[in-house]
C-alpha positions as CSV (number, residue, x, y, z in Angstrom):
1,M,0.0,0.0,0.0
2,P,1.2,3.4,-0.6
3,S,2.8,5.2,2.3
4,S,1.3,8.4,3.9
5,T,4.1,10.4,2.3
6,A,3.3,9.0,-1.1
7,K,-0.4,9.8,-0.6
8,S,0.4,13.3,0.4
9,A,2.5,13.8,-2.5
10,A,-0.1,12.6,-4.8
11,L,-2.5,15.0,-3.3
12,S,-0.2,17.8,-3.7
13,V,0.1,17.0,-7.4
14,A,-3.5,16.7,-8.0
15,K,-4.1,20.1,-6.2
16,L,-1.5,21.8,-8.3
17,A,-3.0,20.0,-11.6
18,A,-6.5,21.4,-10.8
19,A,-5.2,24.7,-9.9
20,S,-3.2,25.1,-13.1
21,R,-6.5,24.5,-15.0
22,D,-8.3,27.3,-13.1
23,I,-5.6,30.1,-13.3
24,A,-7.3,33.4,-14.3
25,I,-5.5,35.4,-17.1
26,P,-5.4,39.1,-16.1
27,R,-7.5,41.0,-18.5
28,G,-5.4,44.0,-18.6
29,H,-2.5,42.1,-19.9
30,A,-4.7,40.1,-22.7
31,E,-6.3,43.6,-23.8
32,L,-2.9,45.4,-23.7
33,P,-3.4,48.4,-26.0
34,V,-1.1,48.0,-29.3
35,T,-0.8,50.2,-32.3
36,R,1.3,50.1,-35.6
37,E,3.9,51.9,-33.8
38,T,4.3,49.0,-31.4
39,F,5.6,47.0,-34.2
40,D,8.5,49.2,-34.6
41,Q,9.3,49.3,-30.9
42,V,9.2,45.5,-30.2
43,M,9.6,43.6,-33.6
44,V,12.8,42.7,-35.6
45,P,12.5,44.9,-38.6
46,C,12.1,42.2,-41.3
47,F,8.8,43.6,-42.6
48,A,7.1,46.9,-43.1
49,P,3.3,46.2,-42.2
50,A,0.6,48.5,-43.5
51,P,-0.4,51.3,-41.2
52,F,-3.7,49.6,-40.1
53,I,-3.9,46.6,-38.0
54,P,-6.5,43.9,-39.0
55,V,-8.4,42.4,-36.0
56,R,-11.4,40.6,-37.5
57,G,-12.1,38.8,-40.7
58,E,-15.3,37.0,-42.2
59,G,-15.1,35.5,-45.7
60,S,-13.3,37.8,-47.9
61,R,-14.0,41.0,-45.7
62,V,-11.4,42.3,-43.0
63,W,-12.0,45.0,-40.3
64,D,-9.3,47.1,-38.6
65,Q,-8.9,48.4,-35.1
66,A,-10.8,51.5,-36.1
67,G,-13.8,49.3,-37.5
68,R,-13.0,50.1,-41.1
69,M,-13.9,47.2,-43.7
70,Y,-11.6,46.1,-46.3
71,I,-12.1,43.6,-49.3
72,D,-9.5,41.1,-49.1
73,F,-7.9,40.2,-52.4
74,A,-4.7,38.9,-50.9
75,S,-5.9,36.0,-48.5
76,G,-2.6,36.1,-46.7
77,V,-0.5,35.7,-49.7
78,A,-2.7,32.9,-51.1
79,V,-3.1,31.2,-47.7
80,T,-6.8,31.7,-46.5
81,A,-8.1,29.8,-49.2
82,L,-11.6,29.7,-47.9
83,G,-11.7,33.0,-46.6
84,H,-11.5,34.2,-42.8
85,A,-13.4,32.4,-40.1
86,H,-14.8,29.7,-42.4
87,P,-17.4,27.8,-40.1
88,A,-16.0,24.2,-41.1
89,M,-12.6,25.2,-40.2
90,I,-13.8,26.4,-36.9
91,R,-15.8,23.5,-36.2
92,A,-12.7,21.2,-37.0
93,L,-10.3,23.3,-34.7
94,E,-12.7,23.3,-31.8
95,E,-13.4,19.5,-32.0
96,Q,-9.7,18.6,-32.2
97,A,-8.6,21.2,-29.5
98,R,-10.7,19.2,-26.9
99,K,-9.0,16.1,-27.9
100,L,-5.4,16.3,-28.6
101,W,-3.0,19.2,-29.4
102,H,0.5,17.7,-29.8
103,V,2.4,14.4,-29.3
104,S,5.6,14.8,-31.4
105,N,6.8,12.3,-34.0
106,W,7.8,9.6,-31.6
107,F,4.1,8.9,-32.0
108,T,1.6,9.1,-34.8
109,N,-1.8,10.6,-34.7
110,E,-5.2,10.2,-36.5
111,P,-5.5,13.5,-38.1
112,A,-2.2,13.3,-39.7
113,L,-2.8,9.9,-41.2
114,R,-6.3,11.1,-42.4
115,L,-4.8,14.1,-44.3
116,A,-2.0,12.0,-45.6
117,Q,-4.5,9.4,-46.9
118,R,-6.4,12.2,-48.6
119,L,-3.4,13.7,-50.3
120,V,-2.4,10.2,-51.5
121,D,-5.7,9.3,-53.0
122,A,-5.9,12.6,-54.8
123,T,-2.5,12.9,-56.3
124,F,0.4,11.1,-57.8
125,A,2.1,10.7,-54.5
126,E,2.4,7.4,-52.2
127,R,4.2,9.1,-49.3
128,V,3.7,12.3,-47.3
129,F,6.0,14.2,-45.0
130,F,4.3,17.1,-43.0
131,C,5.9,20.3,-41.9
132,N,5.0,23.8,-40.9
133,S,5.8,25.9,-44.1
134,G,6.5,25.9,-47.8
135,A,10.2,26.5,-47.0
136,E,10.6,23.3,-44.7
137,A,8.7,21.5,-47.6
138,N,11.1,22.7,-50.1
139,E,14.0,22.0,-48.0
140,A,12.8,18.5,-47.4
141,A,12.3,17.9,-51.0
142,L,15.8,19.3,-52.0
143,K,17.4,17.1,-49.3
144,L,15.4,14.0,-50.4
145,A,16.6,14.4,-54.0
146,R,20.4,15.0,-53.0
147,R,20.1,12.0,-50.5
148,Y,18.6,9.6,-53.1
149,A,20.9,10.6,-55.7
150,H,24.0,10.1,-53.4
151,D,22.7,6.6,-52.4
152,H,21.9,5.4,-56.0
153,F,24.4,7.3,-58.1
154,G,27.1,8.6,-56.3
155,P,28.4,11.8,-54.5
156,H,28.8,13.5,-57.7
157,K,25.2,13.9,-58.5
158,T,24.4,16.9,-56.5
159,R,23.5,19.8,-59.0
160,I,20.1,21.3,-58.5
161,V,18.8,23.4,-61.5
162,S,16.4,26.2,-60.6
163,T,15.1,29.4,-62.6
164,H,15.9,33.2,-62.4
165,N,13.3,35.1,-60.5
166,S,11.9,31.9,-58.7
167,F,11.1,31.9,-55.0
168,H,11.2,28.7,-53.0
169,G,11.6,29.9,-49.4
170,R,13.7,31.6,-46.7
171,T,15.8,29.0,-45.2
172,L,19.5,29.3,-46.3
173,F,19.1,26.2,-48.7
174,T,16.0,27.2,-50.3
175,V,16.7,30.9,-50.6
176,T,19.8,29.8,-52.5
177,A,17.5,27.7,-54.6
178,G,15.4,30.6,-55.4
179,G,16.6,32.7,-58.5
180,Q,16.6,36.2,-56.7
181,A,19.9,37.2,-55.4
182,K,18.6,40.0,-53.1
183,Y,17.1,37.4,-51.0
184,A,20.4,35.5,-50.6
185,M,23.0,38.3,-50.3
186,G,24.9,38.7,-47.1
187,F,24.2,35.4,-45.7
188,G,27.2,33.5,-47.3
189,P,28.9,31.3,-47.7
190,N,25.6,29.8,-49.3
191,P,25.2,26.3,-50.2
192,A,26.9,25.0,-53.5
193,G,25.6,23.1,-56.4
194,F,22.8,25.3,-57.8
195,T,22.3,26.6,-61.3
196,H,19.7,29.4,-62.3
197,L,18.2,29.3,-66.0
198,P,15.8,31.6,-67.7
199,Y,12.2,30.4,-66.9
200,N,10.2,29.1,-69.9
201,D,13.6,28.5,-71.9
202,V,13.5,25.0,-73.1
203,A,16.8,25.5,-75.1
204,A,18.6,26.7,-72.0
205,L,17.4,23.6,-70.1
206,Q,18.5,21.4,-72.8
207,T,21.9,22.9,-72.9
208,E,22.4,22.5,-69.2
209,F,21.4,18.7,-69.4
210,A,23.7,18.4,-72.3
211,A,26.7,19.8,-70.4
212,H,25.9,18.5,-66.8
213,G,23.2,15.8,-66.9
214,D,25.3,13.3,-65.1
215,E,25.6,15.8,-62.1
216,I,22.0,17.0,-62.0
217,C,19.9,15.4,-59.3
218,A,16.9,17.6,-59.5
219,V,15.0,20.5,-61.3
220,I,13.0,22.5,-59.0
221,L,10.1,24.7,-60.6
222,E,7.1,26.7,-59.9
223,P,4.3,25.7,-62.5
224,M,3.7,29.4,-62.4
225,Q,6.2,31.7,-60.8
226,G,4.4,33.8,-58.2
227,E,7.0,36.2,-56.4
228,G,8.9,36.4,-59.6
229,G,6.0,38.4,-61.5
230,M,3.1,36.0,-62.0
231,T,4.4,34.2,-65.0
232,P,2.6,30.9,-66.0
233,G,5.0,27.9,-67.2
234,T,4.2,27.0,-70.6
235,P,3.2,23.3,-71.1
236,D,6.2,22.8,-73.6
237,Y,8.7,24.0,-70.9
238,L,7.3,21.8,-68.1
239,Q,7.0,18.8,-70.3
240,A,10.5,19.4,-71.5
241,A,11.8,19.5,-67.9
242,R,9.8,16.3,-67.3
243,R,11.4,14.5,-70.3
244,L,15.1,15.6,-69.5
245,C,14.8,14.6,-65.8
246,S,13.6,11.2,-66.9
247,E,16.3,10.8,-69.3
248,H,18.9,11.8,-66.9
249,N,18.0,10.1,-63.6
250,A,17.0,13.5,-62.1
251,F,13.9,14.2,-60.2
252,L,11.4,16.9,-61.1
253,V,10.4,18.9,-58.1
254,L,7.4,21.1,-58.5
255,D,6.9,23.9,-56.0
256,E,3.2,24.0,-55.5
257,I,3.1,26.2,-52.3
258,Q,1.2,28.9,-53.9
259,S,-0.2,27.4,-57.0
260,G,-1.7,24.2,-55.2
261,M,-4.9,23.6,-53.3
262,G,-7.2,24.7,-56.1
263,R,-5.7,28.1,-56.7
264,T,-5.4,27.7,-60.5
265,G,-8.7,25.7,-60.8
266,T,-7.6,22.2,-60.4
267,L,-6.5,20.6,-56.9
268,F,-2.8,21.2,-57.8
269,S,-1.6,23.0,-60.9
270,Y,0.6,20.0,-62.5
271,M,-2.9,18.2,-63.2
272,Q,-3.5,20.8,-65.9
273,K,0.0,21.0,-67.4
274,G,0.4,17.6,-68.8
275,V,3.3,16.7,-66.5
276,V,3.7,14.4,-63.2
277,P,6.4,15.3,-60.8
278,D,8.6,13.2,-58.9
279,I,8.2,15.3,-55.7
280,M,5.9,18.2,-54.9
281,T,5.4,20.6,-52.1
282,S,2.4,22.3,-50.9
283,A,1.7,24.8,-47.9
284,K,-0.1,28.1,-47.7
285,G,-3.6,27.2,-48.8
286,L,-3.4,23.6,-47.7
287,G,-4.1,24.8,-44.1
288,G,-6.4,27.6,-45.0
289,G,-4.6,29.9,-42.5
290,F,-3.4,27.4,-40.1
291,P,0.5,26.8,-40.7
292,V,1.0,23.5,-42.3
293,G,3.2,22.1,-45.0
294,A,3.7,18.9,-46.9
295,M,6.2,17.1,-49.3
296,L,4.6,14.4,-51.6
297,T,6.6,11.8,-53.4
298,T,6.6,8.1,-54.5
299,G,7.3,5.1,-52.3
300,E,10.5,4.3,-54.0
301,I,11.8,8.0,-53.7
302,A,10.7,8.2,-50.1
303,S,12.8,5.2,-49.1
304,A,16.0,7.4,-49.2
305,F,14.7,8.9,-45.9
306,S,15.0,6.4,-43.4
307,V,14.3,6.8,-39.6
308,G,16.4,9.7,-38.2
309,V,17.6,11.0,-41.5
310,H,15.2,14.1,-41.6
311,G,12.7,15.1,-39.0
312,T,10.4,18.0,-37.6
313,T,9.0,18.9,-34.2
314,Y,5.6,20.1,-35.1
315,G,5.1,18.5,-38.6
316,G,1.9,16.7,-38.7
317,N,0.6,18.5,-35.7
318,P,-3.0,17.0,-35.0
319,L,-4.6,20.6,-34.9
320,A,-3.1,21.7,-38.1
321,C,-4.0,18.3,-39.7
322,A,-7.6,18.3,-38.5
323,V,-8.1,21.8,-40.0
324,A,-6.1,21.0,-43.3
325,S,-8.3,18.0,-43.8
326,V,-11.6,20.0,-43.7
327,V,-9.9,22.4,-46.0
328,F,-9.1,19.7,-48.3
329,D,-12.6,18.4,-48.3
330,V,-14.1,21.6,-49.1
331,I,-11.7,22.6,-52.0
332,N,-11.5,19.3,-53.7
333,T,-15.0,19.5,-54.9
334,T,-16.5,20.2,-58.5
335,E,-18.5,23.2,-56.9
336,V,-15.4,25.0,-55.6
337,L,-12.8,24.0,-58.5
338,D,-15.3,24.9,-61.2
339,G,-16.0,28.2,-59.1
340,V,-12.4,29.2,-59.3
341,K,-12.6,29.1,-63.1
342,A,-15.8,31.2,-63.1
343,R,-14.3,33.7,-60.9
344,H,-11.2,33.8,-63.1
345,A,-13.2,34.8,-65.9
346,L,-15.2,37.6,-64.0
347,F,-11.9,39.0,-62.6
348,M,-10.4,39.1,-66.0
349,E,-13.5,40.7,-67.6
350,G,-13.5,43.3,-64.7
351,L,-9.8,43.9,-65.0
352,K,-9.8,44.4,-68.8
353,A,-12.7,46.8,-68.4
354,I,-10.7,49.0,-65.8
355,N,-7.8,48.9,-68.5
356,A,-9.9,49.9,-71.2
357,R,-11.0,53.0,-69.2
358,R,-7.6,53.9,-67.7
359,R,-4.9,52.0,-69.6
360,V,-2.5,51.2,-66.8
361,F,-1.8,47.6,-67.5
362,R,0.6,46.3,-70.1
363,D,-0.4,42.8,-69.5
364,L,-3.2,40.8,-67.4
365,R,-2.2,37.1,-66.7
366,G,-2.5,34.2,-64.4
367,E,-4.6,31.2,-63.8
368,G,-7.6,30.7,-61.6
369,V,-7.8,33.1,-58.9
370,W,-4.1,33.8,-58.9
371,L,-3.6,36.9,-61.1
372,G,-0.9,39.5,-62.1
373,C,-1.6,43.1,-63.3
374,E,1.6,44.2,-65.0
375,L,1.8,48.0,-65.1
376,D,2.3,49.6,-68.4
377,E,5.3,51.8,-69.3
378,P,4.6,55.2,-67.4
379,W,3.9,53.2,-64.3
380,R,6.9,50.7,-64.3
381,G,8.1,50.3,-60.7
382,R,5.2,51.6,-58.9
383,S,3.3,48.4,-57.9
384,M,3.9,49.3,-54.0
385,D,2.3,52.7,-54.7
386,V,-0.8,50.8,-55.8
387,L,-0.7,48.5,-53.1
388,K,-0.7,51.4,-50.5
389,A,-3.3,53.3,-52.4
390,A,-5.3,50.3,-52.5
391,G,-5.4,50.1,-48.5
392,D,-6.4,53.5,-48.5
393,A,-9.4,52.6,-50.7
394,G,-10.3,49.8,-48.4
395,L,-8.8,47.0,-50.5
396,I,-5.9,44.5,-49.8
397,V,-3.8,43.4,-52.8
398,L,-0.2,42.2,-53.1
399,V,2.5,42.6,-55.5
400,A,4.8,40.4,-57.3
401,G,8.0,42.6,-57.8
402,P,8.1,46.3,-58.8
403,D,5.9,46.1,-61.7
404,V,3.1,43.6,-61.0
405,V,0.1,44.1,-58.9
406,R,-1.0,40.5,-57.7
407,I,-4.4,39.3,-56.7
408,A,-4.7,36.0,-54.9
409,P,-8.2,36.0,-53.0
410,S,-10.2,33.3,-51.3
411,L,-11.1,30.5,-53.9
412,V,-14.7,31.1,-52.7
413,I,-14.8,35.1,-52.7
414,S,-18.4,36.1,-53.6
415,L,-19.5,38.0,-56.7
416,D,-20.5,41.1,-54.9
417,E,-16.8,41.1,-53.0
418,I,-15.2,40.8,-56.5
419,L,-17.1,43.6,-57.9
420,E,-16.9,45.9,-55.0
421,G,-13.0,45.0,-54.7
422,L,-12.5,45.9,-58.3
423,A,-14.2,49.0,-58.0
424,R,-11.9,49.9,-55.1
425,L,-9.0,49.0,-57.3
426,E,-10.0,51.4,-59.8
427,T,-10.1,54.1,-57.3
428,A,-6.8,53.3,-56.2
429,L,-5.4,53.3,-59.5
430,G,-7.0,56.7,-60.1
431,R,-5.5,58.2,-57.1
432,V,-1.9,57.0,-57.8
433,L,-1.4,56.6,-61.3
434,V,-2.1,60.2,-62.6
């Protein structure tokens, strides 16, 4: 029988455990007043946020601290794929929050397995690795490609081919893979073994493989470049990459961080480009606002990662995977995917009408609800001016470099919100491009 000392200790533990559940959070601390100036005082200056602070969202509408409403054409950089506070996501989060928050990858968990099964059933993939972000997903993809090539072809096969103006994340490895030197400068020495070629240039790709095919372990491409200017990959280019990779025992890695989860009108963009990748990455819209990323591949390729070779603390978190499963179920429907195509047509019609009246865009391009509005010659370099003017007009947009205004709203944005947002965009253009 337990001693009196043990009983006393157990009682104390029980009392402490009960007390920890009943701790009252001081209201004054939780409601500490903050302003945009607080950012400059307490945050590392990696960002330059807008002058207003969003505090509440519903669908494709956002309200700031002053109660002003904005139409959201950005969705958190193509993240809130179902808009803000979607009821199905709220239900999934609340239900999972009462069950299990985190167990680490010493265990598996039901939400992660269910999400993985959904992804496998709907794509080319046979295996899934979960992480927290697109950068981590791309990091895992490139590590896997090099590990497989090392084990099967030797230590010389390390070269990774990427493209100019690409963007693949902010880790040292993925920022080096990206084709924008401004993001990699000042952090050297950067990882070696990368080659950057012009995007959509089949001849350059053929020349690279002719010269270094035995050394190339992977080609990493965005099916459509997002941060680099909203440039769609041509079917000929993507198919050439697929063929050359197959001929030279290299992997085609498709970065679908932004293009995936219905944004271009199919569940993943590769499904409408006539290619199948060896490795694919997903994040952003995958969680609809809850941080989650995934790397997808075949069973054969995945075998290069044995126990302990790669890992993550939070990847496969039950909360994230429960929410992402509901996001997946809503997006992977005919209604939503066909709706994306219909919204594309409406956006393009509205943008062309604006351009007919004001002649501010050189080109309007993109796929699904992922659009790039390239500014015409007199307004080159002023995309940030448009973004700021849009905020003043009650509209949230993005940029893709100095010359392109980027639009990436919720996949289920309403007709009224599209029309109201386009009207506000025209107001902003009239204020700043004069």
